[in-house]
C-alpha positions in Angstrom: -5.5 -2.9 16.8 -2.1 -1.6 16.0 -1.1 -4.8 14.3 -4.2 -4.7 12.0 -3.5 -1.2 10.9 0.2 -2.0 10.5 -0.7 -5.0 8.4 -3.0 -3.0 6.2 -0.3 -0.4 5.6 2.1 -3.2 4.7 -0.5 -4.7 2.3 -0.8 -1.3 0.5 3.0 -0.9 0.2 3.4 -4.5 -1.2 0.6 -3.9 -3.7 2.1 -0.6 -4.7 5.7 -1.7 -5.0 5.0 -5.0 -6.6 2.5 -3.4 -9.0 5.0 -0.7 -9.9 7.7 -3.2 -10.7 5.2 -5.2 -12.7 4.0 -2.2 -14.7 7.5 -0.8 -15.3 8.8 -4.2 -16.6 5.7 -4.7 -18.8 4.7 -7.7 -16.7 1.4 -9.5 -17.5 -1.7 -9.8 -15.4 -0.7 -10.8 -11.9 -2.2 -10.7 -8.4 -1.8 -6.9 -8.1 -5.0 -5.2 -7.4 -4.6 -2.3 -9.9 -4.7 -4.8 -12.7 -8.3 -5.8 -11.8 -10.0 -2.5 -11.3 -11.3 -1.0 -14.5 -11.3 2.5 -13.2 -7.5 2.4 -12.7 -6.8 1.3 -16.3 -4.5 3.8 -18.0 -3.4 5.1 -14.6 -1.7 2.0 -13.3 1.7 3.5 -12.4 0.1 6.5 -10.8 -2.1 4.3 -8.7 0.8 2.1 -7.7 2.6 5.2 -6.4 -0.6 6.3 -4.6 -0.8 2.8 -3.0 2.8 3.2 -1.8 2.1 6.6 -0.3 -1.1 5.5 1.4 0.6 2.4 2.8 3.4 4.6 4.2 0.9 7.0 5.8 -1.0 4.1 7.3 2.3 2.6 8.6 3.3 5.9 10.2 -0.2 6.3 11.7 0.1 2.8 13.3 3.6 3.7 14.6 2.2 6.9 16.2 -0.7 4.8 17.7 1.9 2.5 19.2 3.9 5.3 20.6 0.9 7.1 22.1 -0.4 4.0 23.8 3.1 3.3 25.4 3.1 6.9 26.9 -0.3 6.3 28.4 0.8 3.1 30.2 
């Protein structure tokens, strides 16, 4: 379970960082999720930063899950 949560956090961070670089360098449409959701248009950079933060929070949560399960064993 920890690996799935950790992978999800990494996915959010990659989407956020890659999208942020893409939007700051005026890159074209790419595989970044923010480019394909109409509700995010006009807020791309903000959403990229939110993706980075959410990915970091998920990553920290998976790290805490890993630490708590090691204490129980």
